[in-house]
ROSE-4610 file (N, C-alpha, C; in Angstrom, 1 decimal, always signed):
// ROSE-4610
residu = [M/M/M/A/A/A/M/M/M/A/A/A/T/T/T/L/L/L/S/S/S/I/I/I/A/A/A/Q/Q/Q/I/I/I/D/D/D/A/A/A/Q/Q/Q/I/I/I/K/K/K/G/G/G/L/L/L/E/E/E/E/E/E/Q/Q/Q/I/I/I/A/A/A/Q/Q/Q/L/L/L/R/R/R/A/A/A/T/T/T/A/A/A/A/A/A/K/K/K/Q/Q/Q/R/R/R/E/E/E/E/E/E/E/E/E/I/I/I/G/G/G/G/G/G/V/V/V/V/V/V/Q/Q/Q/E/E/E/L/L/L/R/R/R/R/R/R/R/R/R/I/I/I/A/A/A/E/E/E/Y/Y/Y/G/G/G/I/I/I/S/S/S/A/A/A/K/K/K/E/E/E/L/L/L/G/G/G/L/L/L/T/T/T/G/G/G/K/K/K/S/S/S/S/S/S/V/V/V/P/P/P/G/G/G/R/R/R/R/R/R/I/I/I/A/A/A/P/P/P/A/A/A/G/G/G/A/A/A/T/T/T/P/P/P/K/K/K/G/G/G/P/P/P/T/T/T/Y/Y/Y/T/T/T/G/G/G/P/P/P/K/K/K/G/G/G/E/E/E/K/K/K/W/W/W/V/V/V/G/G/G/G/G/G/S/S/S/R/R/R/G/G/G/R/R/R/K/K/K/P/P/P/L/L/L/W/W/W/L/L/L/A/A/A/E/E/E/Q/Q/Q/L/L/L/A/A/A/K/K/K/V/V/V/E/E/E/V/V/V/P/P/P/S/S/S/E/E/E/S/S/S/T/T/T]
num = [1/1/1/2/2/2/3/3/3/4/4/4/5/5/5/6/6/6/7/7/7/8/8/8/9/9/9/10/10/10/11/11/11/12/12/12/13/13/13/14/14/14/15/15/15/16/16/16/17/17/17/18/18/18/19/19/19/20/20/20/21/21/21/22/22/22/23/23/23/24/24/24/25/25/25/26/26/26/27/27/27/28/28/28/29/29/29/30/30/30/31/31/31/32/32/32/33/33/33/34/34/34/35/35/35/36/36/36/37/37/37/38/38/38/39/39/39/40/40/40/41/41/41/42/42/42/43/43/43/44/44/44/45/45/45/46/46/46/47/47/47/48/48/48/49/49/49/50/50/50/51/51/51/52/52/52/53/53/53/54/54/54/55/55/55/56/56/56/57/57/57/58/58/58/59/59/59/60/60/60/61/61/61/62/62/62/63/63/63/64/64/64/65/65/65/66/66/66/67/67/67/68/68/68/69/69/69/70/70/70/71/71/71/72/72/72/73/73/73/74/74/74/75/75/75/76/76/76/77/77/77/78/78/78/79/79/79/80/80/80/81/81/81/82/82/82/83/83/83/84/84/84/85/85/85/86/86/86/87/87/87/88/88/88/89/89/89/90/90/90/91/91/91/92/92/92/93/93/93/94/94/94/95/95/95/96/96/96/97/97/97/98/98/98/99/99/99/100/100/100/101/101/101/102/102/102/103/103/103/104/104/104/105/105/105/106/106/106/107/107/107/108/108/108/109/109/109/110/110/110/111/111/111/112/112/112/113/113/113/114/114/114/115/115/115/116/116/116/117/117/117]
x = [-60.3/-61.3/-62.0/-63.0/-64.0/-65.1/-65.7/-67.1/-68.0/-69.0/-70.5/-71.0/-70.5/-71.6/-72.7/-74.1/-75.7/-75.7/-76.4/-77.2/-78.8/-78.9/-80.3/-81.4/-81.7/-83.0/-83.1/-81.5/-80.9/-81.2/-80.3/-80.4/-81.6/-82.5/-83.9/-84.6/-84.7/-85.3/-83.8/-83.5/-82.6/-83.3/-83.0/-84.4/-85.6/-86.2/-87.3/-88.0/-86.8/-86.6/-86.0/-85.4/-85.1/-86.2/-86.4/-88.1/-88.9/-89.2/-90.1/-89.9/-88.7/-88.3/-88.3/-87.9/-88.1/-89.6/-90.7/-92.5/-92.6/-91.9/-92.2/-92.0/-90.1/-89.6/-90.6/-91.1/-91.1/-93.4/-93.8/-94.9/-94.7/-93.6/-93.7/-93.4/-92.2/-91.9/-93.1/-93.8/-94.8/-96.3/-96.5/-97.7/-96.9/-95.3/-94.6/-95.0/-94.9/-94.7/-96.0/-97.0/-97.8/-98.2/-98.0/-98.4/-97.7/-96.8/-95.5/-96.1/-97.2/-97.6/-98.4/-99.1/-100.5/-100.6/-99.4/-98.7/-98.0/-98.1/-96.8/-98.3/-99.8/-100.6/-101.4/-101.6/-101.7/-101.4/-100.3/-99.5/-99.5/-99.3/-100.0/-101.2/-102.5/-103.2/-103.3/-103.0/-102.9/-102.1/-101.0/-100.6/-100.8/-101.9/-102.5/-103.7/-104.4/-105.4/-105.2/-103.6/-103.3/-103.2/-101.9/-101.7/-102.6/-103.6/-104.8/-104.4/-103.5/-102.3/-103.6/-103.5/-104.0/-103.7/-104.6/-103.8/-102.9/-104.0/-103.3/-101.9/-101.8/-100.1/-99.0/-99.6/-98.7/-98.9/-99.7/-98.5/-99.7/-100.9/-102.0/-103.1/-103.2/-103.2/-104.3/-104.8/-105.7/-105.2/-103.7/-103.9/-103.0/-102.9/-103.2/-100.8/-101.0/-99.5/-99.0/-100.0/-99.7/-99.6/-97.5/-97.3/-98.8/-98.9/-99.7/-101.2/-101.5/-102.7/-103.4/-105.0/-105.0/-106.0/-106.4/-107.8/-108.2/-109.3/-110.2/-111.1/-110.7/-111.7/-113.1/-113.7/-114.7/-115.4/-116.4/-117.3/-117.0/-116.3/-115.0/-116.4/-116.3/-117.5/-116.7/-117.3/-116.4/-116.5/-115.2/-114.7/-115.7/-116.4/-116.2/-117.3/-117.5/-118.9/-120.9/-121.5/-122.2/-124.0/-124.4/-125.6/-127.1/-127.8/-128.9/-130.4/-131.1/-131.7/-133.5/-134.4/-135.1/-136.5/-136.1/-136.8/-136.4/-135.6/-134.3/-132.7/-133.1/-131.8/-130.6/-129.7/-128.0/-127.3/-126.3/-125.6/-124.3/-122.6/-121.6/-120.6/-120.0/-119.4/-118.6/-118.0/-116.6/-117.0/-118.5/-118.6/-118.5/-118.2/-118.1/-119.5/-119.3/-121.1/-121.5/-122.6/-122.6/-123.2/-123.4/-124.4/-125.9/-126.8/-128.7/-129.0/-130.0/-130.0/-131.2/-131.8/-131.8/-130.8/-129.3/-128.5/-127.6/-127.7/-127.3/-128.5/-129.5/-130.3/-130.2/-129.4/-129.7/-128.1/-126.8/-125.6/-126.3/-126.6/-127.3/-127.7/-128.7/-129.4/-127.9/-127.0/-125.6/-125.3/-125.4/-124.5/-123.3/-122.5/-121.1/-120.5/-120.0/-118.9/-118.5/-118.6/-116.8/-115.5/-114.5/-113.4/-113.8/-113.3/-112.6/-111.5/-110.5/-109.5/-109.3]
y = [+231.7/+231.6/+232.0/+232.6/+233.1/+232.2/+231.5/+231.1/+232.2/+232.4/+233.6/+232.6/+233.3/+233.2/+233.5/+232.5/+232.7/+232.7/+233.0/+233.2/+231.9/+231.6/+230.6/+231.0/+232.2/+232.3/+232.0/+232.1/+232.0/+230.0/+229.9/+228.2/+227.8/+228.3/+227.7/+227.8/+228.9/+228.9/+228.1/+228.1/+227.2/+225.3/+225.6/+223.9/+224.4/+224.2/+224.7/+224.7/+225.3/+225.5/+223.6/+223.3/+222.2/+221.1/+220.8/+220.1/+220.8/+221.3/+221.9/+221.1/+221.5/+221.0/+219.1/+218.9/+217.1/+217.0/+217.8/+217.3/+216.8/+218.0/+218.3/+217.2/+216.8/+215.7/+214.6/+214.2/+212.8/+212.8/+213.9/+214.0/+213.1/+213.8/+213.5/+212.2/+212.0/+210.3/+209.2/+209.9/+209.2/+209.0/+210.9/+210.2/+209.3/+209.5/+208.7/+207.2/+206.9/+205.4/+205.0/+205.9/+204.9/+205.0/+205.8/+206.5/+204.6/+204.9/+203.0/+202.1/+202.2/+201.0/+200.5/+201.5/+201.5/+200.8/+201.9/+201.0/+199.4/+198.7/+196.8/+196.5/+197.0/+196.2/+195.8/+197.1/+196.9/+195.9/+195.8/+195.0/+193.4/+193.6/+192.2/+191.2/+192.5/+191.9/+191.8/+192.7/+192.3/+190.8/+190.7/+189.5/+188.4/+188.1/+187.6/+186.9/+187.9/+187.9/+186.7/+187.4/+186.8/+185.4/+185.3/+183.7/+183.0/+182.9/+182.3/+181.6/+182.8/+182.3/+182.6/+181.3/+180.8/+182.2/+182.3/+181.8/+181.6/+179.8/+179.0/+178.9/+179.0/+179.8/+180.2/+181.2/+182.4/+182.4/+181.0/+180.4/+181.8/+182.3/+182.8/+182.1/+181.7/+180.7/+181.2/+182.7/+183.6/+183.6/+183.2/+182.8/+183.9/+185.5/+186.7/+186.9/+187.7/+188.0/+188.8/+189.1/+189.8/+188.6/+188.1/+187.4/+186.7/+186.0/+185.4/+186.0/+186.1/+186.6/+185.5/+184.0/+183.1/+183.8/+183.4/+183.5/+181.9/+181.9/+180.4/+181.1/+179.8/+178.7/+179.2/+179.4/+179.3/+178.3/+178.5/+177.5/+176.8/+177.1/+176.7/+176.5/+176.1/+176.4/+177.3/+177.8/+178.1/+176.8/+176.8/+175.7/+176.3/+175.7/+176.0/+174.9/+175.4/+174.5/+175.2/+174.7/+174.7/+174.4/+175.9/+176.4/+175.8/+175.5/+175.1/+175.6/+176.4/+177.6/+177.0/+177.7/+177.0/+176.8/+177.4/+177.3/+176.4/+175.7/+174.9/+175.8/+176.8/+177.5/+177.4/+176.9/+176.9/+178.2/+178.3/+178.8/+178.9/+178.6/+178.3/+179.2/+178.4/+179.4/+180.1/+180.1/+180.5/+181.5/+181.7/+182.7/+184.0/+184.6/+185.7/+186.1/+188.1/+188.6/+188.6/+188.9/+188.8/+187.7/+186.7/+185.9/+186.2/+184.8/+186.0/+185.6/+186.3/+187.7/+185.3/+184.9/+184.0/+182.9/+182.9/+182.4/+183.5/+184.7/+185.6/+185.3/+185.2/+185.2/+184.0/+182.0/+181.1/+181.2/+182.0/+181.9/+183.4/+184.3/+185.2/+184.2/+183.3/+182.4/+181.7/+181.3/+180.4/+180.8/+180.8/+180.5/+180.7/+181.6/+180.6/+180.7/+179.7/+179.7/+180.7/+181.2/+182.2/+182.2/+181.4/+181.1/+181.9/+180.7/+180.9/+180.5/+181.3/+181.4/+180.8]
z = [-35.5/-35.5/-33.9/-34.1/-32.9/-33.0/-32.1/-32.2/-31.7/-32.2/-31.9/-30.9/-29.3/-28.3/-28.5/-28.2/-28.6/-27.8/-27.5/-26.3/-26.1/-24.7/-24.4/-25.2/-25.6/-26.3/-28.0/-28.4/-29.9/-29.9/-29.3/-29.0/-29.3/-27.7/-27.5/-29.1/-29.9/-31.9/-31.8/-32.2/-33.5/-32.9/-31.7/-31.4/-31.9/-32.2/-32.6/-33.5/-34.4/-35.5/-36.2/-35.8/-36.1/-35.9/-34.4/-34.4/-35.4/-35.9/-36.7/-38.2/-38.8/-39.9/-39.5/-38.4/-38.4/-38.0/-37.8/-37.6/-39.1/-39.8/-41.7/-42.2/-42.0/-43.2/-42.3/-41.1/-40.4/-40.7/-41.6/-42.1/-43.8/-44.6/-45.3/-45.9/-44.6/-44.8/-44.3/-43.6/-43.6/-44.9/-45.1/-47.0/-47.6/-47.8/-49.0/-48.5/-47.2/-47.1/-47.5/-47.1/-47.5/-49.0/-49.6/-50.9/-51.3/-51.1/-51.5/-50.6/-50.0/-49.4/-50.3/-50.7/-51.0/-52.6/-53.8/-55.3/-54.6/-53.8/-53.4/-52.9/-52.3/-52.4/-53.6/-54.4/-55.3/-56.2/-56.9/-57.4/-57.1/-55.3/-54.9/-54.9/-55.3/-55.7/-57.3/-57.6/-59.3/-59.4/-58.5/-59.3/-58.3/-57.4/-56.9/-58.1/-58.4/-58.8/-60.2/-61.1/-62.1/-62.1/-61.4/-61.0/-59.9/-59.1/-58.7/-57.2/-57.0/-55.5/-54.5/-53.1/-52.2/-51.4/-50.4/-48.6/-48.2/-48.3/-47.8/-48.8/-49.3/-50.3/-50.0/-49.3/-49.2/-47.6/-47.0/-45.4/-45.2/-44.6/-43.9/-43.6/-42.0/-41.5/-40.8/-40.2/-39.6/-38.2/-37.5/-36.5/-36.7/-35.5/-35.2/-35.0/-35.8/-35.4/-34.0/-33.3/-31.9/-31.3/-30.8/-29.9/-28.8/-28.6/-27.1/-26.7/-28.1/-28.4/-29.3/-29.4/-30.2/-30.0/-31.3/-32.4/-32.4/-31.1/-31.2/-33.4/-33.7/-34.4/-34.7/-36.0/-36.4/-36.3/-35.6/-34.3/-32.8/-32.8/-31.4/-30.6/-29.7/-28.5/-27.1/-26.4/-24.8/-24.3/-23.5/-22.3/-20.8/-19.9/-19.4/-18.4/-17.3/-16.5/-17.3/-17.7/-18.4/-17.1/-17.8/-16.5/-17.6/-16.6/-17.7/-16.6/-17.5/-17.0/-16.4/-15.7/-15.6/-16.8/-17.6/-18.7/-20.1/-19.5/-20.2/-21.2/-20.5/-21.9/-21.1/-21.7/-20.8/-21.1/-20.5/-20.9/-20.2/-21.1/-20.9/-20.3/-18.5/-18.0/-18.1/-19.2/-20.0/-21.3/-21.6/-22.4/-22.0/-23.5/-22.5/-22.3/-22.6/-21.6/-20.1/-20.1/-18.5/-18.2/-17.0/-16.4/-17.3/-17.2/-17.5/-15.8/-16.3/-14.7/-14.1/-14.9/-13.7/-12.9/-13.7/-13.4/-12.2/-12.5/-11.5/-10.3/-10.3/-9.1/-8.5/-9.0/-8.9/-7.8/-8.5/-7.7/-6.4/-6.6/-5.1/-4.2/-4.7/-3.0/-2.5/-3.2/-3.2/-1.2/-0.4/+0.7/+0.6/+0.8/+0.2/+1.8/+2.3/+3.3/+4.2/+5.7/+5.6/+5.8/+5.9/+6.9/+8.0/+8.6/+9.7/+10.8/+11.4/+11.3/+12.7]
């Protein structure tokens, strides 16, 4: 049996058609997965409520599932040097956010020694 010779345009058209089918199938699969997950979540919530299961019993510790990422416990204080402002306000050097204006001004006044070689 002889094989029909296809042109590059015909092959490209077949590839495009198959890629469209793949995209449709992936979209259908994603939709089905979302629906299935929704049903599973509802069932789990119902069972948890029915049996009075706690988060601790499920092993839900509040720790991040992302490796290398830590979640600070509630009420944790930042670590670092503590600075006291002219009006008694405090700022911890390891905290997030901008430095207070009074601290930035004081740090700008401090002369940084230059390295001599």
